C-alpha positions as CSV (number, residue, x, y, z in Angstrom):
1,M,101.4,76.2,203.8
2,P,102.8,79.5,205.2
3,R,106.4,79.6,206.5
4,H,107.1,81.0,209.9
5,I,108.0,84.7,209.9
6,S,111.4,84.0,211.5
7,N,112.4,82.3,208.2
8,S,111.7,85.4,206.1
9,H,114.5,87.2,204.2
10,D,112.0,89.6,202.7
11,L,111.5,91.9,205.7
12,K,114.8,93.9,205.4
13,N,113.4,95.8,202.4
14,I,110.0,96.6,203.9
15,G,109.0,100.3,203.9
16,L,105.3,100.1,204.3
17,V,103.0,97.8,206.3
18,A,99.3,97.4,205.2
19,T,97.4,95.7,207.9
20,D,93.9,94.6,208.8
21,M,92.6,95.8,212.2
22,D,90.1,93.5,214.0
23,G,91.8,90.3,215.0
24,T,95.2,91.5,213.6
25,L,95.9,94.7,215.5
26,T,93.4,94.1,218.3
27,Q,93.8,91.6,221.2
28,E,90.5,90.2,222.4
29,G,88.8,93.1,220.6
30,K,90.9,95.9,222.2
31,F,93.9,98.0,221.2
32,T,96.8,97.4,223.6
33,S,99.9,99.2,224.8
34,S,102.0,96.7,222.8
35,L,100.2,97.8,219.6
36,L,100.9,101.5,220.2
37,T,104.5,100.6,221.0
38,A,104.7,98.7,217.7
39,L,103.2,101.5,215.7
40,E,105.4,104.1,217.3
41,N,108.6,102.0,216.8
42,L,107.7,101.5,213.1
43,A,107.1,105.2,212.6
44,A,110.4,106.1,214.3
45,A,112.2,103.7,211.9
46,G,110.6,105.5,208.9
47,I,108.2,102.6,208.1
48,K,104.7,103.7,207.2
49,V,101.6,101.8,208.3
50,L,98.2,101.8,206.6
51,I,95.2,100.2,208.2
52,V,93.1,98.2,205.8
53,T,89.8,97.3,207.5
54,G,86.3,96.3,206.9
55,R,85.1,98.8,209.5
56,S,82.8,101.7,208.6
57,A,83.7,105.1,207.3
58,G,82.6,106.6,210.5
59,W,84.9,104.5,212.6
60,V,87.9,104.8,210.3
61,S,87.8,108.6,209.9
62,G,88.5,108.8,213.6
63,I,91.0,106.0,213.8
64,S,93.1,107.4,210.9
65,S,93.5,110.7,212.6
66,L,94.1,109.4,216.2
67,M,96.5,106.5,215.5
68,P,100.2,106.9,214.6
69,V,99.6,105.7,211.0
70,A,99.9,107.1,207.5
71,G,96.2,106.5,206.7
72,A,93.5,104.0,206.7
73,L,91.2,102.2,204.2
74,A,87.6,101.6,205.3
75,E,84.9,99.2,204.2
76,N,87.2,96.6,202.6
77,G,88.7,99.0,200.1
78,G,85.8,101.3,199.5
79,L,87.2,104.6,201.0
80,F,90.6,106.0,202.0
81,Y,91.5,108.5,204.8
82,S,94.9,110.0,204.9
83,S,96.4,110.7,208.3
84,G,94.8,113.7,209.9
85,N,92.2,114.2,207.1
86,L,88.6,113.5,208.1
87,E,87.5,113.8,204.4
88,S,87.5,110.5,202.6
89,V,88.6,109.6,199.1
90,A,86.2,107.3,197.3
91,L,88.0,104.2,196.0
92,T,84.6,102.7,194.8
93,P,82.6,105.5,193.1
94,I,79.0,105.7,194.4
95,P,77.1,108.3,192.2
96,D,74.0,108.2,194.3
97,V,74.6,107.2,197.9
98,T,71.0,107.4,199.0
99,N,69.9,105.0,196.2
100,H,72.9,102.8,196.8
101,R,72.0,102.4,200.5
102,R,68.4,101.7,199.7
103,H,69.4,98.8,197.4
104,L,71.7,97.4,200.0
105,A,68.9,97.6,202.6
106,T,66.5,95.7,200.2
107,T,69.1,93.0,199.7
108,F,69.7,92.6,203.5
109,A,65.9,92.3,204.0
110,K,65.8,89.4,201.5
111,L,68.7,87.7,203.3
112,Q,67.0,88.2,206.7
113,R,63.8,86.5,205.4
114,Q,65.8,83.3,204.9
115,F,68.0,83.9,208.0
116,P,65.8,85.6,210.6
117,Q,68.6,85.4,213.2
118,I,71.0,87.8,211.4
119,Q,71.2,91.3,212.8
120,E,72.4,94.5,211.3
121,S,75.8,95.5,212.8
122,D,75.9,98.5,215.2
123,D,78.2,100.4,212.9
124,N,76.1,99.9,209.8
125,R,74.6,103.4,210.1
126,F,78.1,104.9,209.6
127,R,78.7,103.2,206.3
128,V,78.8,104.4,202.7
129,T,79.7,101.6,200.3
130,D,78.6,98.4,202.0
131,W,76.1,96.9,204.4
132,T,77.1,94.7,207.4
133,F,75.5,92.3,209.7
134,D,77.0,90.3,212.6
135,V,78.7,87.0,211.7
136,A,77.3,85.5,214.9
137,A,77.1,81.7,214.8
138,L,76.7,81.3,211.0
139,T,78.2,78.0,209.7
140,L,80.5,77.9,206.7
141,D,77.7,76.4,204.6
142,E,75.4,79.2,205.6
143,L,78.1,81.8,204.8
144,Q,78.6,80.3,201.3
145,Y,74.8,80.3,200.7
146,L,74.6,83.9,201.8
147,S,77.4,84.7,199.3
148,S,75.5,83.0,196.5
149,L,72.3,85.0,197.4
150,C,74.2,88.2,197.2
151,Q,75.7,87.3,193.9
152,N,72.2,86.6,192.6
153,E,71.2,90.2,193.6
154,G,74.3,91.7,191.9
155,W,76.4,92.2,195.0
156,G,79.7,90.8,196.3
157,F,80.0,89.3,199.8
158,T,82.8,88.7,202.3
159,Y,83.1,88.1,206.0
160,S,85.6,88.5,208.8
161,N,85.8,87.3,212.4
162,V,83.4,90.1,213.3
163,Q,81.0,90.9,210.4
164,C,79.5,89.9,207.1
165,H,79.6,92.4,204.3
166,I,77.2,93.0,201.4
167,K,79.4,95.0,199.0
168,P,79.8,96.2,195.5
169,Q,81.2,93.5,193.2
170,G,84.9,93.8,192.8
171,Q,85.4,95.9,195.9
172,D,88.1,94.3,198.1
173,K,91.1,95.2,200.2
174,S,93.6,94.4,197.4
175,G,92.0,96.6,194.8
176,G,91.6,99.5,197.2
177,L,95.1,99.2,198.5
178,L,96.7,99.0,195.0
179,Q,94.9,102.3,194.2
180,V,96.2,104.0,197.3
181,L,99.7,102.8,196.9
182,H,99.8,103.9,193.2
183,K,98.4,107.4,194.0
184,Y,99.7,108.3,197.4
185,F,102.8,106.1,198.0
186,P,104.4,105.6,194.5
187,E,107.9,105.5,196.1
188,Y,107.3,101.9,197.3
189,S,107.5,98.9,195.0
190,L,105.2,96.0,195.9
191,D,108.1,94.0,197.3
192,Q,108.6,96.8,199.8
193,V,105.1,96.4,201.1
194,V,104.0,93.7,203.6
195,T,100.3,93.0,203.9
196,V,98.9,91.5,207.1
197,G,95.6,89.9,208.1
198,D,93.7,87.2,209.9
199,S,90.4,86.2,208.1
200,P,88.6,85.7,204.8
201,N,88.1,89.4,204.0
202,D,91.9,89.7,204.1
203,E,92.3,87.0,201.4
204,S,93.0,89.4,198.6
205,L,95.9,90.8,200.6
206,F,97.5,87.3,200.5
207,D,97.4,87.1,196.7
208,S,101.1,86.8,195.7
209,R,100.4,88.0,192.2
210,Y,100.1,91.5,193.7
211,F,101.7,91.2,197.2
212,P,104.7,89.0,197.3
213,V,105.3,89.5,201.0
214,S,102.2,88.8,203.1
215,V,101.8,87.7,206.8
216,G,99.0,86.1,208.7
217,V,98.8,86.4,212.4
218,A,98.5,82.9,213.9
219,N,94.7,83.0,214.2
220,V,94.5,83.1,210.3
221,M,95.1,79.3,210.3
222,K,91.6,78.8,211.7
223,Y,90.4,79.7,208.1
224,A,93.1,77.8,206.2
225,N,90.6,75.5,204.5
226,E,88.4,78.4,203.5
227,L,91.0,80.5,201.8
228,Q,92.0,80.3,198.2
229,Y,95.1,82.4,199.0
230,L,97.2,81.8,202.1
231,P,99.8,84.3,203.5
232,T,103.4,83.8,202.7
233,Y,104.4,83.8,206.3
234,V,102.6,83.3,209.7
235,T,103.4,84.5,213.2
236,T,103.7,82.4,216.3
237,S,101.4,84.6,218.3
238,A,97.8,85.4,217.5
239,E,96.0,88.8,217.0
240,G,97.7,92.0,218.2
241,E,100.6,90.0,219.8
242,G,101.2,88.5,216.4
243,F,101.5,92.0,214.9
244,F,103.9,93.0,217.6
245,E,105.9,90.0,216.8
246,L,106.0,90.9,213.1
247,S,106.9,94.5,213.8
248,N,109.9,93.3,215.9
249,Y,111.1,91.1,213.1
250,I,110.8,94.0,210.6
251,L,112.8,96.3,212.8
252,Q,115.4,93.7,213.5
253,S,115.8,92.9,209.8
254,K,116.5,96.5,208.8
255,P,120.1,97.1,207.8
256,K,122.0,98.9,210.5
257,S,123.2,102.3,209.6
């Protein structure tokens, strides 16, 4: 099981924070003044922040330019936006976007025939690589069955506390983040990176083979029995307050000059 973040000796070397957004940076679905304070304090200390979210390209292009962060990955590792740049970098190549979206729509229609209650997410129209529908009141058994249906159609599947994602196989936050770190932030070794999340679509960020320092905000423990990989550490507080807690520990752990 994860250790409490106060017991971490790994934070003094952290130079980059790669964090999920919904349920990790947000508090009851909103950005708060505590979040902005945390991001500004990290930036002032020279610690870069990357947002790694399942949210759509349309949302993330704006967030990456408006928030005090170094950049953001959208659609669970499908696209990257560097800070202040509204043009995305494809992390999952899609040669024919129109045809790709058509195939995703066809798969969603097949799922909807078996689960008439599922509804396309509001932000789906702003997506490139994946297709989303609201997680609503789906049970764990239903989510696992939906995953198997997607696999049968040649797609991957994941879900968060907000949405379910039909996605290209192999596309996940870990793979996208590793690409971005290698190309845009080569000065950081992986033990200088802390990954942060709260739900099943963050699971690849908790894989210690790639990310030895990972943190779950407290609400991640709701999914403890569903995750193959658990974070190394966990905060006391949930959601955005947990991220604020983590940011304070990082700043307190930095060697004094």
